[in-house]
C-alpha positions as CSV (number, residue, x, y, z in Angstrom):
1,M,143.9,41.9,191.0
2,S,140.3,42.1,189.9
3,A,138.2,45.2,190.6
4,L,136.1,43.1,193.2
5,G,139.3,41.8,194.9
6,W,140.6,45.5,195.1
7,V,137.4,46.8,196.7
8,S,137.4,43.8,199.1
9,S,141.0,44.5,200.1
10,W,139.9,48.1,200.4
11,L,137.0,47.2,202.7
12,T,139.0,45.0,204.9
13,A,141.5,47.8,205.1
14,F,138.9,50.4,205.7
15,L,137.2,48.5,208.5
16,L,140.6,47.8,210.2
17,T,141.5,51.5,209.9
18,Q,138.2,52.7,211.4
19,V,138.5,50.2,214.5
20,V,142.0,51.6,215.2
21,E,141.4,55.3,214.5
22,M,138.1,55.6,216.0
23,G,139.6,54.4,219.2
24,V,142.0,57.2,219.2
25,Y,139.9,59.9,217.8
26,V,136.9,59.3,220.2
27,S,139.2,59.9,223.2
28,V,140.7,63.4,221.8
29,P,140.3,66.1,224.5
30,G,138.2,68.8,223.1
31,P,134.5,70.3,223.8
32,E,132.1,68.1,225.7
33,R,130.1,66.0,223.3
34,P,127.9,63.1,223.7
35,L,129.7,59.8,222.7
36,R,127.3,59.4,219.5
37,E,128.7,62.7,218.3
38,R,132.3,61.9,219.1
39,L,132.0,58.5,217.3
40,A,130.6,60.4,214.1
41,I,133.4,62.9,214.2
42,A,135.8,59.9,214.5
43,F,134.3,57.9,211.8
44,G,134.2,60.9,209.6
45,A,137.9,61.6,209.8
46,S,139.1,58.3,208.1
47,A,135.9,57.8,205.9
48,I,137.0,61.1,204.2
49,T,140.8,60.2,203.8
50,H,140.8,56.6,203.3
51,P,139.2,56.3,200.0
52,L,141.2,59.1,198.7
53,V,144.4,57.4,199.9
54,W,143.4,53.9,198.4
55,F,141.8,55.0,195.2
56,V,143.3,58.2,194.2
57,I,146.6,59.2,195.6
58,T,148.4,55.8,195.8
59,P,147.3,54.9,192.2
60,L,148.2,58.5,191.1
61,Y,151.8,58.3,192.2
62,L,152.7,54.8,191.3
63,P,152.3,55.0,187.5
64,L,154.4,58.3,187.7
65,G,157.4,56.1,188.7
66,F,157.3,56.7,192.4
67,E,158.4,53.9,194.7
68,W,155.7,52.2,196.7
69,W,157.2,53.6,199.9
70,T,157.3,57.3,198.6
71,A,153.6,57.0,197.4
72,V,152.6,55.8,200.7
73,A,154.5,58.4,202.5
74,I,152.6,61.0,200.3
75,A,149.4,59.4,201.2
76,E,150.0,59.1,204.9
77,A,151.1,62.7,205.1
78,F,147.8,63.9,203.3
79,A,145.7,61.7,205.7
80,F,147.5,63.0,208.6
81,L,147.1,66.7,207.7
82,A,143.4,66.2,206.6
83,E,142.5,64.3,209.7
84,A,144.1,67.1,211.8
85,L,142.3,69.6,210.1
86,W,139.0,67.5,210.4
87,L,139.4,67.6,214.2
88,L,140.2,71.4,214.2
89,A,137.0,72.0,212.3
90,F,135.1,70.3,215.4
91,S,136.9,72.9,217.9
92,H,139.6,70.4,219.2
93,P,142.6,72.1,220.4
94,L,145.4,72.4,218.0
95,K,148.0,70.3,219.9
96,Y,145.6,67.4,220.4
97,A,144.4,67.5,216.8
98,F,147.7,67.0,215.4
99,T,149.0,64.6,218.1
100,A,145.7,62.4,217.6
101,S,146.0,62.4,213.9
102,A,149.8,61.4,214.1
103,V,148.9,58.7,216.7
104,A,145.9,57.4,214.7
105,N,147.6,57.2,211.2
106,G,150.6,55.9,212.7
107,L,148.9,53.0,214.5
108,S,146.4,52.2,211.6
109,F,149.3,52.1,209.3
110,T,151.6,49.9,211.3
111,I,148.9,47.5,212.3
112,G,147.7,47.4,208.6
113,L,151.2,46.7,207.5
114,F,151.6,44.0,210.1
115,C,148.3,42.3,209.0
116,Y,149.4,42.6,205.3
117,E,153.0,41.2,205.8
118,L,152.6,38.7,208.5
119,L,149.0,37.5,208.4
120,G,148.6,38.0,204.6
121,W,145.4,40.0,204.5
């Protein structure tokens, strides 16, 4: 795949991830904040982790001989933990931060895999 194709695929995956995960993160119980602030926090969670997962973690592990699913599991574990810590940094309660991160990442991964496998994009 060309560099442009790779970036285009990433952008599609990133936008899908943002739509799914922001919907989860914006509704996490925590301190009262205006919607604009909640949206910014929600956007920041995946904006930090998604490029690292796509451009650093997965390409790092695949050449080392890891199976695709193993590399993805490592990348998703990183995203889950980093995004939960991100929410904690904004004073969300511990149980909600980790639950929301698990739900958001589980949904975005599942929907992304569905789109890739069944819809071809």
